[in-house]
Backbone atoms as SQL, in Angstrom:
CREATE TABLE atoms (id INTEGER PRIMARY KEY, chain TEXT, resi INTEGER, resn TEXT, atom TEXT, x REAL, y REAL, z REAL);
INSERT INTO atoms VALUES
  (1, 'A', 1, 'MET', 'N', 0.667, -1.196, 0.048),
  (2, 'A', 1, 'MET', 'CA', -0.007, -0.094, 0.086),
  (3, 'A', 1, 'MET', 'C', 1.003, 1.157, 0.172),
  (4, 'A', 2, 'PRO', 'N', 0.862, 2.118, -1.124),
  (5, 'A', 2, 'PRO', 'CA', 1.624, 3.144, -1.260),
  (6, 'A', 2, 'PRO', 'C', 1.463, 4.369, -0.077),
  (7, 'A', 3, 'ILE', 'N', 2.422, 5.036, 0.411),
  (8, 'A', 3, 'ILE', 'CA', 1.468, 6.143, 1.407),
  (9, 'A', 3, 'ILE', 'C', 1.331, 7.149, 0.762),
  (10, 'A', 4, 'SER', 'N', 0.040, 7.681, 0.792),
  (11, 'A', 4, 'SER', 'CA', -0.297, 8.977, 0.613),
  (12, 'A', 4, 'SER', 'C', 0.341, 10.278, 0.624),
  (13, 'A', 5, 'GLY', 'N', 0.244, 11.495, -0.458),
  (14, 'A', 5, 'GLY', 'CA', 1.148, 12.063, -0.316),
  (15, 'A', 5, 'GLY', 'C', 0.809, 13.147, 1.203),
  (16, 'A', 6, 'ALA', 'N', -0.248, 13.230, 1.907),
  (17, 'A', 6, 'ALA', 'CA', -0.354, 13.718, 3.456),
  (18, 'A', 6, 'ALA', 'C', 0.520, 13.201, 4.641),
  (19, 'A', 7, 'SER', 'N', 0.084, 11.732, 4.214),
  (20, 'A', 7, 'SER', 'CA', 1.024, 10.685, 5.232),
  (21, 'A', 7, 'SER', 'C', 2.314, 10.995, 5.155),
  (22, 'A', 8, 'LEU', 'N', 3.006, 11.034, 3.762),
  (23, 'A', 8, 'LEU', 'CA', 4.550, 11.144, 3.734),
  (24, 'A', 8, 'LEU', 'C', 4.563, 12.455, 4.429),
  (25, 'A', 9, 'TYR', 'N', 4.083, 13.765, 3.992),
  (26, 'A', 9, 'TYR', 'CA', 3.888, 14.997, 4.388),
  (27, 'A', 9, 'TYR', 'C', 4.420, 15.046, 5.882),
  (28, 'A', 10, 'ARG', 'N', 3.541, 14.360, 6.623),
  (29, 'A', 10, 'ARG', 'CA', 3.671, 14.112, 8.178),
  (30, 'A', 10, 'ARG', 'C', 4.639, 13.273, 8.620),
  (31, 'A', 11, 'VAL', 'N', 5.068, 12.504, 7.877),
  (32, 'A', 11, 'VAL', 'CA', 6.105, 11.819, 8.199),
  (33, 'A', 11, 'VAL', 'C', 7.635, 11.970, 8.455),
  (34, 'A', 12, 'LEU', 'N', 7.268, 12.658, 7.392),
  (35, 'A', 12, 'LEU', 'CA', 8.326, 13.901, 6.872),
  (36, 'A', 12, 'LEU', 'C', 8.679, 15.207, 8.176),
  (37, 'A', 13, 'ALA', 'N', 7.689, 15.490, 8.285),
  (38, 'A', 13, 'ALA', 'CA', 7.768, 16.726, 8.980),
  (39, 'A', 13, 'ALA', 'C', 7.700, 16.375, 10.297),
  (40, 'A', 14, 'GLU', 'N', 7.601, 14.856, 11.174),
  (41, 'A', 14, 'GLU', 'CA', 7.703, 14.617, 11.980),
  (42, 'A', 14, 'GLU', 'C', 8.813, 14.094, 12.366),
  (43, 'A', 15, 'ARG', 'N', 9.753, 13.593, 11.497),
  (44, 'A', 15, 'ARG', 'CA', 10.938, 13.266, 11.054),
  (45, 'A', 15, 'ARG', 'C', 11.684, 14.277, 11.494),
  (46, 'A', 16, 'ARG', 'N', 11.420, 15.754, 10.808),
  (47, 'A', 16, 'ARG', 'CA', 12.599, 17.106, 10.712),
  (48, 'A', 16, 'ARG', 'C', 12.254, 17.346, 12.304),
  (49, 'A', 17, 'ILE', 'N', 11.438, 17.284, 12.803),
  (50, 'A', 17, 'ILE', 'CA', 10.829, 17.914, 14.460),
  (51, 'A', 17, 'ILE', 'C', 11.953, 17.380, 15.136),
  (52, 'A', 18, 'PHE', 'N', 11.823, 16.214, 15.120),
  (53, 'A', 18, 'PHE', 'CA', 12.312, 14.839, 16.040),
  (54, 'A', 18, 'PHE', 'C', 14.052, 14.887, 15.842),
  (55, 'A', 19, 'ARG', 'N', 14.175, 15.236, 14.349),
  (56, 'A', 19, 'ARG', 'CA', 15.755, 16.060, 14.432),
  (57, 'A', 19, 'ARG', 'C', 16.539, 16.598, 14.816),
  (58, 'A', 20, 'ARG', 'N', 15.270, 17.841, 14.716),
  (59, 'A', 20, 'ARG', 'CA', 15.646, 19.179, 15.217),
  (60, 'A', 20, 'ARG', 'C', 16.131, 18.966, 16.690),
  (61, 'A', 21, 'HIS', 'N', 15.072, 18.219, 17.260),
  (62, 'A', 21, 'HIS', 'CA', 15.134, 18.210, 18.633),
  (63, 'A', 21, 'HIS', 'C', 16.650, 17.499, 19.048),
  (64, 'A', 22, 'PHE', 'N', 16.847, 16.425, 18.656),
  (65, 'A', 22, 'PHE', 'CA', 18.080, 15.280, 18.934),
  (66, 'A', 22, 'PHE', 'C', 19.159, 16.479, 18.719),
  (67, 'A', 23, 'ALA', 'N', 19.225, 17.032, 17.387),
  (68, 'A', 23, 'ALA', 'CA', 20.437, 18.279, 17.961),
  (69, 'A', 23, 'ALA', 'C', 20.597, 19.398, 18.697),
  (70, 'A', 24, 'ALA', 'N', 19.475, 19.991, 19.123),
  (71, 'A', 24, 'ALA', 'CA', 19.387, 20.998, 20.131),
  (72, 'A', 24, 'ALA', 'C', 19.926, 19.850, 21.302),
  (73, 'A', 25, 'PHE', 'N', 19.375, 18.965, 21.397),
  (74, 'A', 25, 'PHE', 'CA', 20.037, 17.993, 22.832),
  (75, 'A', 25, 'PHE', 'C', 21.600, 18.208, 22.698),
  (76, 'A', 26, 'LEU', 'N', 22.012, 17.891, 21.688),
  (77, 'A', 26, 'LEU', 'CA', 23.011, 17.191, 21.520),
  (78, 'A', 26, 'LEU', 'C', 24.207, 18.352, 21.528),
  (79, 'A', 27, 'LEU', 'N', 23.744, 19.389, 21.217),
  (80, 'A', 27, 'LEU', 'CA', 24.767, 20.737, 21.021),
  (81, 'A', 27, 'LEU', 'C', 24.903, 21.399, 22.364),
  (82, 'A', 28, 'VAL', 'N', 23.606, 21.268, 23.053),
  (83, 'A', 28, 'VAL', 'CA', 23.588, 21.957, 24.463),
  (84, 'A', 28, 'VAL', 'C', 23.970, 21.056, 25.425),
  (85, 'A', 29, 'ASN', 'N', 24.109, 20.046, 25.317),
  (86, 'A', 29, 'ASN', 'CA', 24.441, 19.171, 26.197),
  (87, 'A', 29, 'ASN', 'C', 25.838, 19.230, 26.431),
  (88, 'A', 30, 'LEU', 'N', 26.424, 18.864, 24.833),
  (89, 'A', 30, 'LEU', 'CA', 28.079, 19.134, 24.569),
  (90, 'A', 30, 'LEU', 'C', 28.380, 20.266, 25.743),
  (91, 'A', 31, 'ALA', 'N', 27.863, 21.138, 24.602),
  (92, 'A', 31, 'ALA', 'CA', 28.137, 22.734, 25.487),
  (93, 'A', 31, 'ALA', 'C', 28.306, 22.651, 26.909),
  (94, 'A', 32, 'LEU', 'N', 27.415, 22.423, 27.544),
  (95, 'A', 32, 'LEU', 'CA', 27.055, 22.104, 29.012),
  (96, 'A', 32, 'LEU', 'C', 28.243, 21.219, 29.674),
  (97, 'A', 33, 'THR', 'N', 28.370, 20.254, 29.000),
  (98, 'A', 33, 'THR', 'CA', 29.706, 19.303, 29.352),
  (99, 'A', 33, 'THR', 'C', 31.238, 20.073, 29.056),
  (100, 'A', 34, 'GLY', 'N', 31.016, 20.577, 28.234),
  (101, 'A', 34, 'GLY', 'CA', 32.385, 21.151, 27.963),
  (102, 'A', 34, 'GLY', 'C', 32.466, 22.325, 29.240),
  (103, 'A', 35, 'ALA', 'N', 31.740, 23.167, 28.964),
  (104, 'A', 35, 'ALA', 'CA', 32.110, 24.032, 30.431),
  (105, 'A', 35, 'ALA', 'C', 32.065, 23.495, 31.470),
  (106, 'A', 36, 'ASN', 'N', 31.708, 22.035, 31.554),
  (107, 'A', 36, 'ASN', 'CA', 31.850, 21.877, 33.086),
  (108, 'A', 36, 'ASN', 'C', 33.186, 20.989, 33.517),
  (109, 'A', 37, 'ILE', 'N', 33.465, 20.519, 32.360),
  (110, 'A', 37, 'ILE', 'CA', 35.261, 20.221, 32.292),
  (111, 'A', 37, 'ILE', 'C', 36.241, 21.164, 32.058),
  (112, 'A', 38, 'ALA', 'N', 35.773, 22.198, 31.840),
  (113, 'A', 38, 'ALA', 'CA', 36.785, 23.419, 31.783),
  (114, 'A', 38, 'ALA', 'C', 36.744, 24.055, 33.064),
  (115, 'A', 39, 'MET', 'N', 35.560, 23.879, 33.944),
  (116, 'A', 39, 'MET', 'CA', 35.429, 24.657, 35.008),
  (117, 'A', 39, 'MET', 'C', 36.173, 23.796, 36.313),
  (118, 'A', 40, 'GLY', 'N', 36.275, 22.758, 36.265),
  (119, 'A', 40, 'GLY', 'CA', 36.628, 21.205, 36.593),
  (120, 'A', 40, 'GLY', 'C', 35.907, 20.878, 38.121),
  (121, 'A', 41, 'ALA', 'N', 34.330, 21.681, 37.792),
  (122, 'A', 41, 'ALA', 'CA', 33.824, 21.560, 38.728),
  (123, 'A', 41, 'ALA', 'C', 33.063, 20.175, 38.736),
  (124, 'A', 42, 'PRO', 'N', 32.563, 19.351, 40.250),
  (125, 'A', 42, 'PRO', 'CA', 31.889, 17.895, 39.952),
  (126, 'A', 42, 'PRO', 'C', 30.929, 18.296, 38.935),
  (127, 'A', 43, 'TRP', 'N', 30.855, 16.641, 38.425),
  (128, 'A', 43, 'TRP', 'CA', 29.684, 16.515, 37.261),
  (129, 'A', 43, 'TRP', 'C', 28.412, 16.976, 37.533),
  (130, 'A', 44, 'TRP', 'N', 27.974, 18.734, 37.482),
  (131, 'A', 44, 'TRP', 'CA', 26.695, 19.075, 37.489),
  (132, 'A', 44, 'TRP', 'C', 25.822, 18.842, 36.030),
  (133, 'A', 45, 'ALA', 'N', 26.948, 18.760, 34.834),
  (134, 'A', 45, 'ALA', 'CA', 25.970, 18.350, 33.313),
  (135, 'A', 45, 'ALA', 'C', 25.274, 17.437, 33.044),
  (136, 'A', 46, 'PHE', 'N', 24.963, 16.229, 34.839),
  (137, 'A', 46, 'PHE', 'CA', 24.695, 15.087, 34.444),
  (138, 'A', 46, 'PHE', 'C', 23.383, 15.601, 34.851),
  (139, 'A', 47, 'TRP', 'N', 22.572, 16.418, 34.914),
  (140, 'A', 47, 'TRP', 'CA', 21.219, 16.894, 35.570),
  (141, 'A', 47, 'TRP', 'C', 20.638, 17.195, 34.676),
  (142, 'A', 48, 'PRO', 'N', 21.134, 18.390, 33.754),
  (143, 'A', 48, 'PRO', 'CA', 20.400, 18.722, 32.730),
  (144, 'A', 48, 'PRO', 'C', 20.285, 17.716, 31.870),
  (145, 'A', 49, 'LEU', 'N', 21.588, 16.953, 31.145),
  (146, 'A', 49, 'LEU', 'CA', 21.559, 15.838, 30.582),
  (147, 'A', 49, 'LEU', 'C', 20.278, 14.538, 30.820),
  (148, 'A', 50, 'THR', 'N', 20.425, 14.398, 31.850),
  (149, 'A', 50, 'THR', 'CA', 19.255, 13.173, 32.453),
  (150, 'A', 50, 'THR', 'C', 17.889, 14.074, 32.267),
  (151, 'A', 51, 'VAL', 'N', 17.467, 15.305, 32.929),
  (152, 'A', 51, 'VAL', 'CA', 15.949, 15.814, 32.550),
  (153, 'A', 51, 'VAL', 'C', 15.911, 16.198, 31.126),
  (154, 'A', 52, 'TRP', 'N', 16.395, 16.557, 30.113),
  (155, 'A', 52, 'TRP', 'CA', 16.446, 16.587, 28.733),
  (156, 'A', 52, 'TRP', 'C', 16.103, 15.168, 28.152),
  (157, 'A', 53, 'GLY', 'N', 16.712, 14.303, 28.687),
  (158, 'A', 53, 'GLY', 'CA', 17.321, 13.148, 28.058),
  (159, 'A', 53, 'GLY', 'C', 15.996, 12.171, 27.975),
  (160, 'A', 54, 'VAL', 'N', 15.290, 12.243, 29.068),
  (161, 'A', 54, 'VAL', 'CA', 13.599, 11.628, 29.418),
  (162, 'A', 54, 'VAL', 'C', 12.719, 11.649, 28.323),
  (163, 'A', 55, 'PRO', 'N', 12.688, 13.002, 28.367),
  (164, 'A', 55, 'PRO', 'CA', 11.881, 13.920, 27.492),
  (165, 'A', 55, 'PRO', 'C', 11.881, 13.585, 25.707),
  (166, 'A', 56, 'LEU', 'N', 13.093, 13.019, 25.919),
  (167, 'A', 56, 'LEU', 'CA', 13.429, 13.042, 24.132),
  (168, 'A', 56, 'LEU', 'C', 13.342, 11.724, 23.801),
  (169, 'A', 57, 'VAL', 'N', 13.474, 10.695, 24.889),
  (170, 'A', 57, 'VAL', 'CA', 13.140, 9.522, 24.403),
  (171, 'A', 57, 'VAL', 'C', 11.699, 8.987, 24.538),
  (172, 'A', 58, 'VAL', 'N', 10.945, 10.010, 25.336),
  (173, 'A', 58, 'VAL', 'CA', 9.378, 10.014, 25.227),
  (174, 'A', 58, 'VAL', 'C', 9.795, 10.502, 23.707),
  (175, 'A', 59, 'HIS', 'N', 9.589, 11.596, 23.260),
  (176, 'A', 59, 'HIS', 'CA', 9.517, 12.205, 21.756),
  (177, 'A', 59, 'HIS', 'C', 9.754, 11.352, 20.898),
  (178, 'A', 60, 'TYR', 'N', 11.010, 10.455, 20.749),
  (179, 'A', 60, 'TYR', 'CA', 11.599, 9.427, 20.148),
  (180, 'A', 60, 'TYR', 'C', 10.465, 8.571, 20.101),
  (181, 'A', 61, 'LEU', 'N', 9.833, 8.047, 21.358),
  (182, 'A', 61, 'LEU', 'CA', 8.908, 7.148, 20.949),
  (183, 'A', 61, 'LEU', 'C', 7.710, 7.108, 20.281),
  (184, 'A', 62, 'ILE', 'N', 7.527, 8.381, 20.626),
  (185, 'A', 62, 'ILE', 'CA', 6.078, 8.862, 19.837),
  (186, 'A', 62, 'ILE', 'C', 6.378, 8.782, 18.422),
  (187, 'A', 63, 'TYR', 'N', 8.053, 9.735, 18.130),
  (188, 'A', 63, 'TYR', 'CA', 7.814, 9.802, 16.736),
  (189, 'A', 63, 'TYR', 'C', 7.636, 8.323, 16.108),
  (190, 'A', 64, 'LYS', 'N', 8.502, 7.347, 16.732),
  (191, 'A', 64, 'LYS', 'CA', 8.106, 5.617, 15.828),
  (192, 'A', 64, 'LYS', 'C', 7.153, 5.423, 15.782),
  (193, 'A', 65, 'ALA', 'N', 6.455, 5.531, 17.132),
  (194, 'A', 65, 'ALA', 'CA', 4.365, 4.672, 17.093),
  (195, 'A', 65, 'ALA', 'C', 4.134, 5.617, 16.116),
  (196, 'A', 66, 'SER', 'N', 4.103, 6.804, 16.102),
  (197, 'A', 66, 'SER', 'CA', 3.229, 7.797, 15.052),
  (198, 'A', 66, 'SER', 'C', 3.860, 7.247, 13.585),
  (199, 'A', 67, 'THR', 'N', 4.595, 7.242, 13.031),
  (200, 'A', 67, 'THR', 'CA', 5.019, 6.628, 11.626),
  (201, 'A', 67, 'THR', 'C', 4.451, 5.247, 11.129),
  (202, 'A', 68, 'ILE', 'N', 4.668, 4.563, 11.599),
  (203, 'A', 68, 'ILE', 'CA', 3.972, 3.040, 11.555),
  (204, 'A', 68, 'ILE', 'C', 2.830, 2.673, 10.710),
  (205, 'A', 69, 'ASP', 'N', 2.756, 2.503, 9.661),
  (206, 'A', 69, 'ASP', 'CA', 2.001, 2.378, 8.393),
  (207, 'A', 69, 'ASP', 'C', 1.983, 0.687, 7.839),
  (208, 'A', 70, 'ASP', 'N', 0.764, 0.501, 7.386),
  (209, 'A', 70, 'ASP', 'CA', 0.407, -1.098, 6.959),
  (210, 'A', 70, 'ASP', 'C', 2.269, -1.633, 6.305),
  (211, 'A', 71, 'ALA', 'N', 2.612, -0.761, 5.415),
  (212, 'A', 71, 'ALA', 'CA', 3.233, -1.279, 4.683),
  (213, 'A', 71, 'ALA', 'C', 4.915, -1.500, 5.539),
  (214, 'A', 72, 'TRP', 'N', 4.800, -1.119, 6.480),
  (215, 'A', 72, 'TRP', 'CA', 5.924, -1.384, 7.385),
  (216, 'A', 72, 'TRP', 'C', 5.457, -2.564, 8.172),
  (217, 'A', 73, 'VAL', 'N', 4.415, -2.572, 8.449),
  (218, 'A', 73, 'VAL', 'CA', 4.061, -4.132, 9.514),
  (219, 'A', 73, 'VAL', 'C', 3.910, -5.148, 8.374),
  (220, 'A', 74, 'GLU', 'N', 3.632, -4.995, 7.485),
  (221, 'A', 74, 'GLU', 'CA', 3.765, -6.111, 5.716),
  (222, 'A', 74, 'GLU', 'C', 5.421, -6.586, 5.941),
  (223, 'A', 75, 'GLU', 'N', 5.938, -5.087, 5.867),
  (224, 'A', 75, 'GLU', 'CA', 7.671, -5.774, 5.406),
  (225, 'A', 75, 'GLU', 'C', 8.449, -6.511, 6.753),
  (226, 'A', 76, 'ARG', 'N', 8.060, -5.626, 8.076),
  (227, 'A', 76, 'ARG', 'CA', 8.368, -6.331, 9.394),
  (228, 'A', 76, 'ARG', 'C', 8.062, -8.307, 9.694),
  (229, 'A', 77, 'THR', 'N', 6.410, -8.004, 9.399),
  (230, 'A', 77, 'THR', 'CA', 6.417, -9.756, 8.933),
  (231, 'A', 77, 'THR', 'C', 6.873, -10.860, 8.310),
  (232, 'A', 78, 'ALA', 'N', 7.148, -10.082, 6.823),
  (233, 'A', 78, 'ALA', 'CA', 7.707, -10.799, 5.867),
  (234, 'A', 78, 'ALA', 'C', 9.050, -11.359, 6.513),
  (235, 'A', 79, 'GLU', 'N', 9.684, -10.350, 7.141),
  (236, 'A', 79, 'GLU', 'CA', 10.816, -10.291, 7.858),
  (237, 'A', 79, 'GLU', 'C', 11.241, -11.306, 8.869),
  (238, 'A', 80, 'LEU', 'N', 10.571, -11.495, 9.720),
  (239, 'A', 80, 'LEU', 'CA', 10.042, -11.988, 10.861),
  (240, 'A', 80, 'LEU', 'C', 10.210, -13.304, 10.377),
  (241, 'A', 81, 'HIS', 'N', 9.224, -13.520, 9.303),
  (242, 'A', 81, 'HIS', 'CA', 8.823, -14.936, 8.790),
  (243, 'A', 81, 'HIS', 'C', 9.822, -15.429, 7.967),
  (244, 'A', 82, 'GLY', 'N', 10.978, -14.887, 7.334),
  (245, 'A', 82, 'GLY', 'CA', 12.078, -15.331, 6.728),
  (246, 'A', 82, 'GLY', 'C', 12.938, -15.731, 8.136),
  (247, 'A', 83, 'LYS', 'N', 12.944, -14.926, 9.026),
  (248, 'A', 83, 'LYS', 'CA', 14.405, -15.579, 10.021),
  (249, 'A', 83, 'LYS', 'C', 13.349, -16.484, 10.800),
  (250, 'A', 84, 'SER', 'N', 12.179, -16.839, 10.787),
  (251, 'A', 84, 'SER', 'CA', 12.025, -17.911, 11.824),
  (252, 'A', 84, 'SER', 'C', 12.614, -19.033, 11.228),
  (253, 'A', 85, 'TYR', 'N', 12.877, -20.140, 12.151),
  (254, 'A', 85, 'TYR', 'CA', 13.585, -21.285, 11.891),
  (255, 'A', 85, 'TYR', 'C', 12.568, -22.327, 11.579),
  (256, 'A', 86, 'ASP', 'N', 11.323, -22.477, 12.259),
  (257, 'A', 86, 'ASP', 'CA', 10.386, -23.323, 12.427),
  (258, 'A', 86, 'ASP', 'C', 9.609, -23.403, 11.176),
  (259, 'A', 87, 'PHE', 'N', 9.492, -23.330, 10.014),
  (260, 'A', 87, 'PHE', 'CA', 8.521, -23.412, 9.168),
  (261, 'A', 87, 'PHE', 'C', 7.500, -24.237, 9.091),
  (262, 'A', 88, 'SER', 'N', 7.400, -25.184, 9.371),
  (263, 'A', 88, 'SER', 'CA', 6.463, -26.044, 9.482),
  (264, 'A', 88, 'SER', 'C', 5.580, -25.868, 10.436),
  (265, 'A', 89, 'HIS', 'N', 5.928, -25.304, 11.536),
  (266, 'A', 89, 'HIS', 'CA', 4.827, -24.680, 12.368),
  (267, 'A', 89, 'HIS', 'C', 3.932, -23.572, 12.312),
  (268, 'A', 90, 'ILE', 'N', 5.009, -22.814, 11.680),
  (269, 'A', 90, 'ILE', 'CA', 4.414, -21.239, 11.002),
  (270, 'A', 90, 'ILE', 'C', 2.789, -21.844, 9.786),
  (271, 'A', 91, 'ALA', 'N', 3.542, -22.623, 8.887),
  (272, 'A', 91, 'ALA', 'CA', 2.628, -23.629, 8.388),
  (273, 'A', 91, 'ALA', 'C', 1.476, -23.882, 8.729),
  (274, 'A', 92, 'ASP', 'N', 1.881, -24.621, 10.193),
  (275, 'A', 92, 'ASP', 'CA', 0.326, -25.577, 10.788),
  (276, 'A', 92, 'ASP', 'C', -0.293, -24.547, 10.830),
  (277, 'A', 93, 'ILE', 'N', -0.040, -23.272, 11.476),
  (278, 'A', 93, 'ILE', 'CA', -0.293, -22.380, 12.182),
  (279, 'A', 93, 'ILE', 'C', -1.277, -21.197, 11.048),
  (280, 'A', 94, 'GLN', 'N', -0.851, -21.143, 9.868),
  (281, 'A', 94, 'GLN', 'CA', -1.577, -20.415, 8.865),
  (282, 'A', 94, 'GLN', 'C', -2.682, -21.218, 8.537),
  (283, 'A', 95, 'ARG', 'N', -2.409, -22.736, 8.386),
  (284, 'A', 95, 'ARG', 'CA', -3.391, -23.485, 7.853),
  (285, 'A', 95, 'ARG', 'C', -4.612, -23.667, 8.414),
  (286, 'A', 96, 'LYS', 'N', -4.339, -23.488, 9.829),
  (287, 'A', 96, 'LYS', 'CA', -5.565, -24.144, 10.703),
  (288, 'A', 96, 'LYS', 'C', -6.577, -24.808, 10.929),
  (289, 'A', 97, 'PRO', 'N', -5.584, -26.018, 11.598),
  (290, 'A', 97, 'PRO', 'CA', -5.768, -27.758, 11.118),
  (291, 'A', 97, 'PRO', 'C', -7.428, -27.425, 11.549),
  (292, 'A', 98, 'THR', 'N', -8.151, -29.161, 11.126),
  (293, 'A', 98, 'THR', 'CA', -9.890, -28.843, 11.613),
  (294, 'A', 98, 'THR', 'C', -9.422, -29.364, 12.843),
  (295, 'A', 99, 'PRO', 'N', -10.325, -29.543, 13.690),
  (296, 'A', 99, 'PRO', 'CA', -10.470, -30.508, 14.676),
  (297, 'A', 99, 'PRO', 'C', -10.394, -32.028, 14.730),
  (298, 'A', 100, 'GLY', 'N', -10.970, -32.407, 13.935),
  (299, 'A', 100, 'GLY', 'CA', -10.928, -33.572, 13.417),
  (300, 'A', 100, 'GLY', 'C', -9.308, -33.922, 12.551),
  (301, 'A', 101, 'GLU', 'N', -8.828, -33.512, 12.548),
  (302, 'A', 101, 'GLU', 'CA', -7.395, -33.249, 11.528),
  (303, 'A', 101, 'GLU', 'C', -5.999, -34.154, 12.073),
  (304, 'A', 102, 'THR', 'N', -6.211, -33.924, 13.615),
  (305, 'A', 102, 'THR', 'CA', -5.387, -34.405, 14.373),
  (306, 'A', 102, 'THR', 'C', -5.666, -35.307, 15.428),
  (307, 'A', 103, 'GLY', 'N', -7.194, -35.988, 15.620),
  (308, 'A', 103, 'GLY', 'CA', -7.693, -36.733, 16.100),
  (309, 'A', 103, 'GLY', 'C', -8.166, -36.259, 17.524),
  (310, 'A', 104, 'ARG', 'N', -8.091, -35.375, 17.651),
  (311, 'A', 104, 'ARG', 'CA', -8.589, -34.250, 19.271),
  (312, 'A', 104, 'ARG', 'C', -8.872, -33.404, 18.720),
  (313, 'A', 105, 'ASN', 'N', -9.611, -32.383, 19.571),
  (314, 'A', 105, 'ASN', 'CA', -10.423, -31.084, 19.633),
  (315, 'A', 105, 'ASN', 'C', -9.288, -30.483, 19.746),
  (316, 'A', 106, 'VAL', 'N', -9.282, -29.587, 19.063),
  (317, 'A', 106, 'VAL', 'CA', -7.975, -28.485, 18.720),
  (318, 'A', 106, 'VAL', 'C', -8.044, -27.679, 20.335),
  (319, 'A', 107, 'ASP', 'N', -9.361, -27.645, 20.889),
  (320, 'A', 107, 'ASP', 'CA', -9.189, -26.931, 22.419),
  (321, 'A', 107, 'ASP', 'C', -9.164, -27.715, 23.508),
  (322, 'A', 108, 'ASP', 'N', -8.850, -29.042, 23.021),
  (323, 'A', 108, 'ASP', 'CA', -8.426, -30.338, 24.206),
  (324, 'A', 108, 'ASP', 'C', -7.162, -29.957, 24.803),
  (325, 'A', 109, 'PRO', 'N', -7.044, -30.280, 26.084),
  (326, 'A', 109, 'PRO', 'CA', -5.578, -29.926, 26.540),
  (327, 'A', 109, 'PRO', 'C', -4.598, -31.342, 25.729),
  (328, 'A', 110, 'PRO', 'N', -3.270, -31.049, 25.553),
  (329, 'A', 110, 'PRO', 'CA', -2.230, -32.185, 24.885),
  (330, 'A', 110, 'PRO', 'C', -2.737, -33.135, 25.708),
  (331, 'A', 111, 'ALA', 'N', -2.607, -34.874, 25.657),
  (332, 'A', 111, 'ALA', 'CA', -2.479, -35.707, 26.293),
  (333, 'A', 111, 'ALA', 'C', -1.438, -36.013, 27.265);
């Protein structure tokens, strides 16, 4: 399923916003860490790094969750299917055997 123009624009805009957030985080925290090292004080730059890092991680998770579409799901499913080692088991699950096929009801516990 191809991505429509509006959703592609939204994904690109969200990516741009996150990249700017990350760049600001990186530049500011590098400057703070450099100032901290130059002053020779105890490592106080840890606190801005941590306090800003948590919202950055949340922003990343929201960005990734909002950019998932059907094409990504199909791609990921095919990738996982190709990496699995028990192909016969997957085929059995996809085939969904009928209750009489195994000699017992599918809902019965194993003997």
